[in-house]
One Martini backbone bead per residue (centre of mass of N, CA, C, O) as a GRO file, in nm:
protein
  409
    1MET     BB    1  -4.396  -3.846  -1.533
    2ASP     BB    2  -4.494  -3.914  -1.196
    3TYR     BB    3  -4.331  -3.767  -0.950
    4LYS     BB    4  -4.514  -3.760  -0.702
    5ALA     BB    5  -4.572  -4.064  -0.698
    6ALA     BB    6  -4.284  -4.149  -0.626
    7PHE     BB    7  -4.279  -4.009  -0.352
    8ARG     BB    8  -4.526  -4.151  -0.233
    9ASP     BB    9  -4.418  -4.438  -0.256
   10ALA     BB   10  -4.176  -4.398  -0.072
   11LEU     BB   11  -4.350  -4.329   0.180
   12ASP     BB   12  -4.526  -4.583   0.187
   13LYS     BB   13  -4.297  -4.779   0.240
   14VAL     BB   14  -4.218  -4.669   0.514
   15ARG     BB   15  -4.493  -4.703   0.649
   16ALA     BB   16  -4.528  -5.012   0.599
   17GLU     BB   17  -4.259  -5.068   0.787
   18GLY     BB   18  -4.285  -4.874   1.053
   19ARG     BB   19  -4.057  -4.608   0.988
   20TYR     BB   20  -4.198  -4.350   1.020
   21ARG     BB   21  -4.110  -4.021   1.091
   22VAL     BB   22  -4.178  -3.825   1.388
   23PHE     BB   23  -4.158  -3.506   1.504
   24ALA     BB   24  -4.103  -3.345   1.790
   25ASP     BB   25  -4.234  -3.049   1.949
   26LEU     BB   26  -3.972  -2.886   2.114
   27LYS     BB   27  -3.906  -2.704   2.433
   28ARG     BB   28  -3.662  -2.613   2.613
   29HIS     BB   29  -3.564  -2.553   2.950
   30ARG     BB   30  -3.407  -2.323   3.097
   31GLY     BB   31  -3.242  -2.477   3.368
   32GLU     BB   32  -3.428  -2.779   3.323
   33PHE     BB   33  -3.273  -3.009   3.267
   34PRO     BB   34  -3.483  -3.249   3.080
   35ARG     BB   35  -3.697  -3.029   3.022
   36ALA     BB   36  -4.010  -2.996   2.826
   37THR     BB   37  -4.213  -2.875   2.559
   38TRP     BB   38  -4.502  -3.015   2.403
   39THR     BB   39  -4.631  -2.974   2.074
   40GLN     BB   40  -4.910  -3.037   1.918
   41ALA     BB   41  -5.104  -3.040   1.640
   42ASP     BB   42  -5.347  -2.879   1.809
   43GLY     BB   43  -5.159  -2.689   2.023
   44SER     BB   44  -5.109  -2.848   2.253
   45GLN     BB   45  -4.962  -2.877   2.586
   46SER     BB   46  -4.673  -3.043   2.745
   47GLU     BB   47  -4.482  -3.202   2.978
   48VAL     BB   48  -4.142  -3.331   2.951
   49VAL     BB   49  -3.899  -3.595   2.941
   50VAL     BB   50  -3.577  -3.621   2.824
   51TRP     BB   51  -3.412  -3.945   2.690
   52CYS     BB   52  -3.250  -3.864   2.383
   53SER     BB   53  -3.016  -3.679   2.423
   54ASN     BB   54  -2.687  -3.557   2.310
   55ASP     BB   55  -2.684  -3.368   2.561
   56TYR     BB   56  -2.537  -3.541   2.797
   57LEU     BB   57  -2.464  -3.283   3.018
   58GLY     BB   58  -2.623  -3.007   2.971
   59GLN     BB   59  -2.450  -2.768   2.825
   60GLY     BB   60  -2.686  -2.612   2.678
   61GLN     BB   61  -2.749  -2.487   2.999
   62ASN     BB   62  -2.495  -2.353   3.068
   63PRO     BB   63  -2.420  -2.040   3.181
   64VAL     BB   64  -2.133  -2.019   3.060
   65VAL     BB   65  -2.222  -2.066   2.767
   66LEU     BB   66  -2.444  -1.850   2.739
   67ASP     BB   67  -2.272  -1.604   2.808
   68ALA     BB   68  -2.070  -1.636   2.570
   69MET     BB   69  -2.284  -1.606   2.345
   70HIS     BB   70  -2.396  -1.328   2.417
   71GLN     BB   71  -2.127  -1.176   2.399
   72ALA     BB   72  -2.070  -1.242   2.095
   73ILE     BB   73  -2.316  -1.097   1.984
   74GLU     BB   74  -2.247  -0.815   2.096
   75GLU     BB   75  -1.958  -0.802   1.951
   76ALA     BB   76  -2.026  -0.960   1.639
   77GLY     BB   77  -2.293  -1.088   1.603
   78ALA     BB   78  -2.421  -1.341   1.411
   79GLY     BB   79  -2.245  -1.397   1.170
   80SER     BB   80  -1.941  -1.478   0.987
   81GLY     BB   81  -1.963  -1.399   0.647
   82GLY     BB   82  -1.875  -1.698   0.563
   83THR     BB   83  -1.624  -1.823   0.436
   84ARG     BB   84  -1.297  -1.852   0.532
   85ASN     BB   85  -1.175  -1.784   0.242
   86ILE     BB   86  -1.316  -1.494   0.257
   87SER     BB   87  -1.490  -1.389   0.562
   88GLY     BB   88  -1.509  -1.621   0.820
   89THR     BB   89  -1.266  -1.552   0.990
   90THR     BB   90  -1.231  -1.561   1.339
   91ARG     BB   91  -1.132  -1.539   1.660
   92TYR     BB   92  -1.317  -1.773   1.749
   93HIS     BB   93  -1.194  -1.991   1.571
   94VAL     BB   94  -0.905  -1.978   1.672
   95GLU     BB   95  -0.965  -2.042   1.971
   96LEU     BB   96  -1.104  -2.317   1.923
   97GLU     BB   97  -0.876  -2.467   1.782
   98ARG     BB   98  -0.679  -2.442   2.022
   99GLU     BB   99  -0.855  -2.592   2.227
  100LEU     BB  100  -0.874  -2.862   2.072
  101ALA     BB  101  -0.574  -2.925   2.050
  102ASP     BB  102  -0.531  -2.931   2.356
  103LEU     BB  103  -0.728  -3.152   2.431
  104HIS     BB  104  -0.569  -3.372   2.221
  105GLY     BB  105  -0.254  -3.313   2.201
  106LYS     BB  106  -0.227  -3.115   1.960
  107ASP     BB  107  -0.118  -2.869   1.706
  108ALA     BB  108  -0.407  -2.906   1.560
  109ALA     BB  109  -0.716  -2.766   1.409
  110LEU     BB  110  -1.050  -2.821   1.247
  111LEU     BB  111  -1.333  -2.667   1.140
  112PHE     BB  112  -1.681  -2.752   1.121
  113THR     BB  113  -2.033  -2.760   1.096
  114SER     BB  114  -2.003  -3.082   1.149
  115GLY     BB  115  -1.955  -3.408   1.212
  116TYR     BB  116  -2.036  -3.506   0.933
  117VAL     BB  117  -1.854  -3.317   0.766
  118SER     BB  118  -1.580  -3.393   0.893
  119ASN     BB  119  -1.587  -3.687   0.792
  120GLU     BB  120  -1.652  -3.662   0.492
  121ALA     BB  121  -1.428  -3.461   0.416
  122SER     BB  122  -1.173  -3.596   0.527
  123LEU     BB  123  -1.188  -3.884   0.402
  124SER     BB  124  -1.212  -3.799   0.105
  125THR     BB  125  -0.942  -3.628   0.103
  126LEU     BB  126  -0.726  -3.848   0.155
  127TYR     BB  127  -0.733  -3.957  -0.139
  128LYS     BB  128  -0.601  -3.705  -0.268
  129ILE     BB  129  -0.329  -3.715  -0.093
  130LEU     BB  130  -0.339  -4.053  -0.106
  131PRO     BB  131  -0.253  -4.244  -0.340
  132GLY     BB  132  -0.396  -4.564  -0.293
  133LEU     BB  133  -0.570  -4.565  -0.061
  134ILE     BB  134  -0.653  -4.769   0.227
  135ILE     BB  135  -0.956  -4.825   0.397
  136PHE     BB  136  -1.027  -4.937   0.726
  137SER     BB  137  -1.364  -5.034   0.816
  138ASP     BB  138  -1.594  -5.040   1.032
  139GLU     BB  139  -1.916  -5.171   1.000
  140LEU     BB  140  -2.029  -4.948   1.236
  141ASN     BB  141  -1.989  -4.700   1.110
  142HIS     BB  142  -2.079  -4.406   1.041
  143ASN     BB  143  -2.233  -4.261   0.776
  144SER     BB  144  -2.017  -4.035   0.740
  145MET     BB  145  -1.780  -4.228   0.695
  146ILE     BB  146  -1.890  -4.392   0.461
  147SER     BB  147  -1.938  -4.151   0.271
  148GLY     BB  148  -1.641  -4.058   0.258
  149ILE     BB  149  -1.522  -4.321   0.149
  150ARG     BB  150  -1.696  -4.351  -0.106
  151ALA     BB  151  -1.624  -4.071  -0.233
  152GLY     BB  152  -1.308  -4.127  -0.250
  153GLY     BB  153  -1.283  -4.484  -0.257
  154ARG     BB  154  -1.468  -4.742  -0.320
  155GLU     BB  155  -1.229  -4.954  -0.402
  156GLN     BB  156  -1.048  -4.838  -0.140
  157ARG     BB  157  -1.184  -5.070   0.066
  158ARG     BB  158  -1.221  -5.212   0.402
  159VAL     BB  159  -1.435  -5.435   0.584
  160PHE     BB  160  -1.469  -5.492   0.923
  161ARG     BB  161  -1.556  -5.646   1.181
  162HIS     BB  162  -1.680  -5.561   1.463
  163ASN     BB  163  -1.420  -5.541   1.674
  164ASP     BB  164  -1.227  -5.727   1.475
  165LEU     BB  165  -0.887  -5.776   1.483
  166GLU     BB  166  -0.844  -6.030   1.315
  167HIS     BB  167  -0.978  -5.929   1.058
  168LEU     BB  168  -0.812  -5.680   1.025
  169GLU     BB  169  -0.536  -5.821   0.997
  170SER     BB  170  -0.604  -5.984   0.744
  171LEU     BB  171  -0.644  -5.731   0.563
  172LEU     BB  172  -0.367  -5.602   0.607
  173ALA     BB  173  -0.193  -5.846   0.509
  174ALA     BB  174  -0.335  -5.851   0.210
  175ALA     BB  175  -0.216  -5.593   0.155
  176PRO     BB  176  -0.018  -5.387   0.014
  177ALA     BB  177   0.275  -5.287   0.160
  178ASP     BB  178   0.298  -4.998  -0.019
  179ALA     BB  179   0.031  -4.904   0.075
  180PRO     BB  180  -0.171  -4.680   0.187
  181LYS     BB  181  -0.302  -4.657   0.528
  182LEU     BB  182  -0.632  -4.671   0.707
  183ILE     BB  183  -0.791  -4.661   1.025
  184ALA     BB  184  -1.147  -4.658   1.076
  185PHE     BB  185  -1.292  -4.550   1.390
  186GLU     BB  186  -1.453  -4.584   1.697
  187SER     BB  187  -1.521  -4.559   2.023
  188VAL     BB  188  -1.827  -4.494   2.053
  189TYR     BB  189  -2.113  -4.683   1.990
  190SER     BB  190  -2.432  -4.537   1.984
  191MET     BB  191  -2.631  -4.800   1.964
  192ASP     BB  192  -2.470  -5.014   2.169
  193GLY     BB  193  -2.225  -4.902   2.367
  194ASP     BB  194  -1.957  -4.974   2.260
  195ILE     BB  195  -1.591  -5.031   2.265
  196ALA     BB  196  -1.294  -4.995   2.147
  197ASP     BB  197  -0.975  -5.128   2.083
  198MET     BB  198  -0.723  -4.923   2.106
  199LYS     BB  199  -0.453  -5.068   2.149
  200GLY     BB  200  -0.494  -5.285   1.927
  201THR     BB  201  -0.525  -5.091   1.688
  202VAL     BB  202  -0.255  -4.943   1.717
  203ALA     BB  203  -0.077  -5.191   1.684
  204LEU     BB  204  -0.162  -5.260   1.396
  205ALA     BB  205  -0.079  -4.997   1.266
  206LYS     BB  206   0.222  -5.028   1.324
  207LYS     BB  207   0.271  -5.306   1.191
  208TYR     BB  208   0.135  -5.189   0.891
  209GLY     BB  209   0.163  -4.881   0.837
  210ALA     BB  210  -0.083  -4.720   0.965
  211MET     BB  211  -0.323  -4.507   1.000
  212THR     BB  212  -0.536  -4.309   1.225
  213TYR     BB  213  -0.906  -4.284   1.264
  214LEU     BB  214  -1.096  -4.110   1.514
  215ASP     BB  215  -1.421  -4.132   1.647
  216GLU     BB  216  -1.536  -3.908   1.935
  217VAL     BB  217  -1.829  -3.806   1.948
  218HIS     BB  218  -1.935  -4.008   2.202
  219ALA     BB  219  -1.677  -3.894   2.409
  220VAL     BB  220  -1.650  -3.611   2.417
  221GLY     BB  221  -1.646  -3.485   2.756
  222MET     BB  222  -1.682  -3.801   2.902
  223TYR     BB  223  -1.376  -3.884   2.869
  224GLY     BB  224  -1.142  -3.846   3.068
  225PRO     BB  225  -0.993  -3.606   3.272
  226ARG     BB  226  -1.072  -3.367   3.026
  227GLY     BB  227  -1.261  -3.488   2.782
  228ALA     BB  228  -1.111  -3.629   2.514
  229GLY     BB  229  -1.167  -3.935   2.564
  230VAL     BB  230  -1.083  -4.262   2.525
  231ALA     BB  231  -0.788  -4.217   2.441
  232GLU     BB  232  -0.719  -4.079   2.703
  233ARG     BB  233  -0.809  -4.295   2.903
  234ASP     BB  234  -0.613  -4.525   2.744
  235GLY     BB  235  -0.328  -4.380   2.652
  236VAL     BB  236  -0.348  -4.312   2.300
  237MET     BB  237  -0.369  -4.022   2.179
  238ASP     BB  238  -0.063  -3.987   2.064
  239GLN     BB  239  -0.130  -4.244   1.845
  240ILE     BB  240  -0.330  -4.066   1.695
  241ASP     BB  241  -0.359  -3.900   1.403
  242ILE     BB  242  -0.689  -3.867   1.381
  243ILE     BB  243  -0.925  -3.658   1.543
  244GLU     BB  244  -1.277  -3.680   1.581
  245GLY     BB  245  -1.544  -3.434   1.643
  246THR     BB  246  -1.788  -3.270   1.855
  247LEU     BB  247  -2.016  -2.988   1.960
  248GLY     BB  248  -2.328  -3.134   1.970
  249LYS     BB  249  -2.309  -3.279   2.246
  250ALA     BB  250  -2.142  -3.255   2.525
  251PHE     BB  251  -2.098  -2.937   2.450
  252GLY     BB  252  -2.395  -2.817   2.345
  253VAL     BB  253  -2.384  -2.723   2.039
  254MET     BB  254  -2.191  -2.683   1.732
  255GLY     BB  255  -2.004  -2.901   1.539
  256GLY     BB  256  -1.683  -2.984   1.389
  257TYR     BB  257  -1.367  -3.188   1.399
  258ILE     BB  258  -1.012  -3.185   1.381
  259ALA     BB  259  -0.709  -3.353   1.513
  260ALA     BB  260  -0.356  -3.279   1.440
  261ASP     BB  261  -0.113  -3.242   1.252
  262PRO     BB  262  -0.048  -2.959   1.084
  263VAL     BB  263  -0.007  -3.089   0.795
  264ILE     BB  264  -0.277  -3.235   0.790
  265VAL     BB  265  -0.466  -3.000   0.839
  266ASP     BB  266  -0.369  -2.819   0.603
  267ALA     BB  267  -0.438  -3.016   0.375
  268ILE     BB  268  -0.741  -3.043   0.434
  269ARG     BB  269  -0.801  -2.739   0.415
  270SER     BB  270  -0.700  -2.724   0.104
  271TYR     BB  271  -0.904  -2.985  -0.014
  272ALA     BB  272  -1.180  -2.954   0.132
  273ASP     BB  273  -1.494  -2.892   0.031
  274GLY     BB  274  -1.646  -2.896   0.315
  275PHE     BB  275  -1.476  -2.632   0.387
  276ILE     BB  276  -1.439  -2.424   0.154
  277PHE     BB  277  -1.781  -2.417   0.070
  278THR     BB  278  -1.852  -2.327   0.381
  279THR     BB  279  -2.005  -2.179   0.614
  280SER     BB  280  -1.924  -2.071   0.903
  281LEU     BB  281  -1.934  -2.044   1.220
  282PRO     BB  282  -2.068  -1.869   1.444
  283PRO     BB  283  -1.946  -1.694   1.703
  284ALA     BB  284  -2.136  -1.800   1.927
  285LEU     BB  285  -2.067  -2.099   1.892
  286ALA     BB  286  -1.765  -2.082   1.937
  287ALA     BB  287  -1.778  -1.954   2.220
  288GLY     BB  288  -1.945  -2.176   2.355
  289ALA     BB  289  -1.739  -2.404   2.302
  290VAL     BB  290  -1.507  -2.289   2.461
  291ALA     BB  291  -1.650  -2.279   2.735
  292SER     BB  292  -1.723  -2.580   2.753
  293ILE     BB  293  -1.443  -2.703   2.733
  294ARG     BB  294  -1.313  -2.557   2.970
  295TRP     BB  295  -1.510  -2.658   3.183
  296LEU     BB  296  -1.476  -2.971   3.141
  297LYS     BB  297  -1.172  -2.987   3.206
  298GLU     BB  298  -1.245  -2.896   3.528
  299HIS     BB  299  -1.511  -3.125   3.547
  300ASN     BB  300  -1.500  -3.449   3.633
  301GLU     BB  301  -1.758  -3.490   3.809
  302VAL     BB  302  -1.954  -3.507   3.571
  303ARG     BB  303  -1.850  -3.775   3.456
  304VAL     BB  304  -1.901  -3.943   3.706
  305ALA     BB  305  -2.208  -3.890   3.722
  306HIS     BB  306  -2.281  -4.001   3.445
  307GLN     BB  307  -2.194  -4.296   3.492
  308ALA     BB  308  -2.380  -4.340   3.739
  309ARG     BB  309  -2.651  -4.295   3.591
  310ALA     BB  310  -2.620  -4.517   3.381
  311ALA     BB  311  -2.597  -4.752   3.585
  312ALA     BB  312  -2.868  -4.704   3.723
  313LEU     BB  313  -3.050  -4.753   3.476
  314LYS     BB  314  -2.964  -5.037   3.408
  315ALA     BB  315  -3.051  -5.161   3.679
  316ARG     BB  316  -3.351  -5.088   3.673
  317LEU     BB  317  -3.426  -5.227   3.405
  318ALA     BB  318  -3.324  -5.509   3.475
  319GLN     BB  319  -3.502  -5.547   3.735
  320ALA     BB  320  -3.770  -5.523   3.541
  321GLY     BB  321  -3.699  -5.719   3.284
  322LEU     BB  322  -3.553  -5.564   3.067
  323PRO     BB  323  -3.397  -5.541   2.737
  324VAL     BB  324  -3.088  -5.479   2.800
  325MET     BB  325  -2.826  -5.396   2.634
  326PRO     BB  326  -2.509  -5.427   2.604
  327SER     BB  327  -2.308  -5.179   2.796
  328VAL     BB  328  -1.999  -4.975   2.856
  329SER     BB  329  -2.160  -4.712   2.852
  330HIS     BB  330  -2.394  -4.440   2.842
  331ILE     BB  331  -2.555  -4.626   2.678
  332VAL     BB  332  -2.924  -4.726   2.674
  333PRO     BB  333  -3.037  -5.008   2.523
  334VAL     BB  334  -3.368  -5.122   2.414
  335LEU     BB  335  -3.504  -5.398   2.297
  336VAL     BB  336  -3.759  -5.484   2.044
  337GLY     BB  337  -3.760  -5.591   1.715
  338ASP     BB  338  -3.986  -5.373   1.613
  339PRO     BB  339  -4.114  -5.100   1.451
  340VAL     BB  340  -4.408  -5.084   1.555
  341HIS     BB  341  -4.352  -5.125   1.859
  342CYS     BB  342  -4.147  -4.899   1.890
  343LYS     BB  343  -4.341  -4.664   1.819
  344MET     BB  344  -4.565  -4.729   2.017
  345ILE     BB  345  -4.405  -4.687   2.274
  346SER     BB  346  -4.315  -4.400   2.218
  347ASP     BB  347  -4.600  -4.271   2.196
  348ILE     BB  348  -4.705  -4.354   2.482
  349LEU     BB  349  -4.486  -4.218   2.648
  350LEU     BB  350  -4.563  -3.934   2.558
  351THR     BB  351  -4.882  -3.918   2.598
  352ASP     BB  352  -4.904  -4.080   2.900
  353TYR     BB  353  -4.594  -4.001   3.047
  354GLY     BB  354  -4.391  -3.774   2.957
  355ILE     BB  355  -4.194  -3.944   2.753
  356TYR     BB  356  -3.894  -3.890   2.561
  357VAL     BB  357  -3.842  -4.130   2.287
  358GLN     BB  358  -3.698  -4.243   2.015
  359PRO     BB  359  -3.714  -4.446   1.762
  360ILE     BB  360  -3.491  -4.713   1.644
  361ASN     BB  361  -3.444  -4.760   1.305
  362TYR     BB  362  -3.434  -4.827   1.001
  363PRO     BB  363  -3.098  -4.750   0.910
  364THR     BB  364  -2.958  -4.712   1.191
  365VAL     BB  365  -3.052  -5.010   1.221
  366PRO     BB  366  -3.104  -5.316   1.195
  367ARG     BB  367  -3.317  -5.532   1.120
  368GLY     BB  368  -3.453  -5.653   1.434
  369THR     BB  369  -3.303  -5.399   1.623
  370GLU     BB  370  -3.502  -5.238   1.743
  371ARG     BB  371  -3.503  -4.933   1.954
  372LEU     BB  372  -3.438  -4.788   2.268
  373ARG     BB  373  -3.249  -4.480   2.340
  374PHE     BB  374  -3.082  -4.405   2.631
  375THR     BB  375  -2.963  -4.075   2.786
  376PRO     BB  376  -2.834  -4.023   3.063
  377SER     BB  377  -2.794  -3.772   3.302
  378PRO     BB  378  -2.710  -3.586   3.575
  379ALA     BB  379  -3.028  -3.474   3.575
  380HIS     BB  380  -3.132  -3.766   3.616
  381ASP     BB  381  -3.331  -3.876   3.849
  382ASP     BB  382  -3.475  -4.118   4.039
  383ARG     BB  383  -3.765  -4.052   3.965
  384MET     BB  384  -3.733  -4.064   3.662
  385MET     BB  385  -3.638  -4.361   3.656
  386ASP     BB  386  -3.887  -4.485   3.787
  387ASP     BB  387  -4.093  -4.387   3.581
  388LEU     BB  388  -3.969  -4.529   3.342
  389ALA     BB  389  -3.969  -4.823   3.440
  390ASP     BB  390  -4.274  -4.841   3.493
  391ALA     BB  391  -4.370  -4.777   3.205
  392LEU     BB  392  -4.220  -5.006   3.057
  393GLU     BB  393  -4.344  -5.243   3.210
  394ARG     BB  394  -4.633  -5.191   3.115
  395LEU     BB  395  -4.581  -5.183   2.799
  396TRP     BB  396  -4.470  -5.467   2.756
  397ALA     BB  397  -4.749  -5.590   2.813
  398HIS     BB  398  -4.944  -5.412   2.640
  399CYS     BB  399  -4.769  -5.474   2.358
  400ASN     BB  400  -4.687  -5.779   2.347
  401ILE     BB  401  -4.385  -5.830   2.451
  402LYS     BB  402  -4.157  -6.054   2.451
  403ARG     BB  403  -3.940  -6.249   2.675
  404VAL     BB  404  -3.617  -6.361   2.558
  405GLY     BB  405  -3.338  -6.391   2.716
  406GLY     BB  406  -3.373  -6.066   2.788
  407TYR     BB  407  -3.531  -6.030   2.515
  408ALA     BB  408  -3.697  -5.919   2.262
  409ALA     BB  409  -3.961  -6.079   2.022
   0.00000   0.00000   0.00000
């Protein structure tokens, strides 16, 4: 067999569909978020404004966070020493888990190396602990949740239509009454920017004796009076059994975690392969995360500014007649509806206007819903927004994208 030919064919297929991904070589400017330097293939460089970072609040540039990381390196060195089961548990991990438990009003938390790993490892492990478990999963849940559910019990899952509580209840009612059940859903869905009905979901869980597993990855740091997420904002945080989050978005560092009752956390710690066999986070990352969480707990004004900036960008783009998709969160998606056009616009924005935003194509979103996904931060000022709106307005005409009913077609 010609193995290389098989790989080439796979790549050719992606290119033919117009969704081959090219990564931009960027170096962020310390203290000047969201500005960065773009290095092109020929070695030339130019300055750009980043519009698609998940460092939603610019915490990756916060001097408080950077100082904590520098101090940890000076005190403890670079790496953690290995898996926590052997040599990798440090004081920094202990402090971070306590800080996360406090953030979510839980008695325990468990660190993972990323939000993806925390979802995949935790959800797959629940099947080991709860034989016969049925997980009810929102159809738009993140790939990491889907992967964990499939790995743990492909046959013991039910997928309900996105944010459709009537459909969810019909599936719950049809399941065996004595079977262990868990509802897995997200708070903020990152591609569309919509938010789950927290209170309704919790009510159904109570009615049918199900546990709840909530992914707050795109909400922690940004919602609630202390930044614990949408569950805190909506007053149901104490009614969620397992809260999963990340340190790599609003907190500006890296890592994932769950927060829950101590017996739940301890059981997952003891059974999850994705925790047991993975080198733990370096002390510097843990220290930076602690500093970021503590700082954001005390600075709600940053969350207020963030929401105001998102609303301002939505208004500007809508006023320009651009197809802004409905979003009740900080996510600002603009529908293109074609992978080739989507990448074309992204490329021209970068090369001609110094605006960096990656095209979002299949499989991240369904075919035909390709989009540009903007994530304004408190640091994106009015001039940046005006420049973006002007550039998009020109390109929508230049790339011959029709506007039908407020959306691209």
